[in-house]
N, C-alpha and C positions, 0 to 999 in steps of 0.2 A: 688267889686263887694258887699265885705260886707260891704260897707259903706252904698250903696245903699237900700242893705236889710233894712240897721237899717233904711232911709229913711223911705221909703218904710209899715215900720214894727211899728215906729209911726204914720203918717199917720193910717194905721189903725186900728190901736188899740182904737184911739177919735171914729174912725168910726165904730167901732163894739157897744161900749160904746151909741155913739148917735142914733145909728139903735134902739139896744135893748132895751134901756128906753123910747125908742116911741113906741114901740113895744108893750113894759108891761105897758103903758100910757093907746093905744088904747084898747088893751088888757081888761084891769080893766073897762073905761069907758062903754068897750062895753058888757062883761058881769056884771057889774052890772047896770048900764043905757041903760040892755035888747035892745041893740043895734044890726042892722043888720051887717052881716058880708062881707061886700062890693067887690068888684074887690083890692082897693085903700086895703084895711086892708089883703087879700091875699097876695097883692105883696109886703107890708111887713116886711110880715112871710118868705113870699120868700126872699124877699133880705136880709133878718136881717141872714139868719143864710146863705145863699151866702158872705156874709163878713165878715161871723167868719169862715168862712170856707176856704177862701182866705187868712183872718188872720192865718189861721193856718197853713196854706202850708209853708208861708214865715216862720213862727218858726220855722219850721221843715229845713227850709233852714240855718233859723242863727243857730237853734240847734247843726246841723251837721260840722258848719263852724269857731263857736264859739269859743274862742280859753280859756275860759273860762272850756268848753265842754272843748275841749282836752285833756288839763292837767284834768279835774276830770278821763273821762276814762283811761288817759294813768298813772294816778297818783294815783288808786283807795282809797290803803288804807288809804295813809294821806289825801287826799281829802272829802273820806267819814265824813272823821275827824269832817271835817270842816263847819262852817252851811253852809256860801255862797255856798261855791263849793255841797255842797248835791241841798242847793237847786234848784243853776240852772240845774245840773247834774240830778235829778231825780223828784224833789215835783215840779217845776215850768211846766216842761213839759208836765210829768203824771197831773195834777188837770187841765191845759187848753187846751189836749185831752181828758181829761174828761165829760168838760164844754161844747167845740165843739158841743163830742158825745152827750150830752142831751141835745141842742139846735137842733141840726137837726134830730135828735127825735121827739122830744117837735113839729118840724114844722111839721113833714110826719105822724103825728099823725095828728093835729090840720086839716093839709088839708082834713083827713080822715073822720073828724067829719058829723054826719048826720043833727046835728043842728047848729044855729049862738049860741047859747048859748053855746052848748059846743063847738064851736073852738075855742072862748076865752076863755074858764075856760079853755083850754089844755095847749093854748100858757098863761094864763098869772103863771098857776105852772111850767111847764117847762123851760118858760121862764125867769120865777126868781130862781129858781133853778140853772140854767145854770149862772142864775150874783152871785152868792153867789159866785158858786165853783171858778167864771173869780176872785171874791174879794178877796177870800182866796189863790189865784198863784199871787193876785200881791205884787213885793216888795216891799212895801209902805216902804216911808223914817223913819215911828219908829216901823216895822217889825224887830222882834229878830235875825229872819232868815238869808234875806238879805235885803240893803237898797239901794232902787234907786232912784233918783229925781225926780219931777211930768214932769217935760220938761227937757229934755237933750243937751246940744248944740250940733250939727253937728261937 
């Protein structure tokens, strides 16, 4: 079960990134180029948020079954003093939850904006903020908090 969750988590992380970058590109092009917000743009807005929400649910499932998190919760006093355990026990999940919340809020707000320019601008602002939070929450190979390789073998 844990291995299959890791597989889907790895797959969806790249889907989140691809859809978010695509949505940001479309939003920037639409806003600065004064484009029309089409059904395709609306679908991209919707599916970007949906993919991120699915990834968050997979992340929660991994979080509650992770050996690292189990160690963190059962040995909190010792684990909180080690950056890698603190990162995965608190920081990563908190920031990712925040990022998906920001992304979902931006999607809902963009959907309700009255003009095409306002829809593109709302997507651009909120999705950029979500991407920034996601980048802060990633355990980069060069991070002082926790390191993970870009691609992990299964």
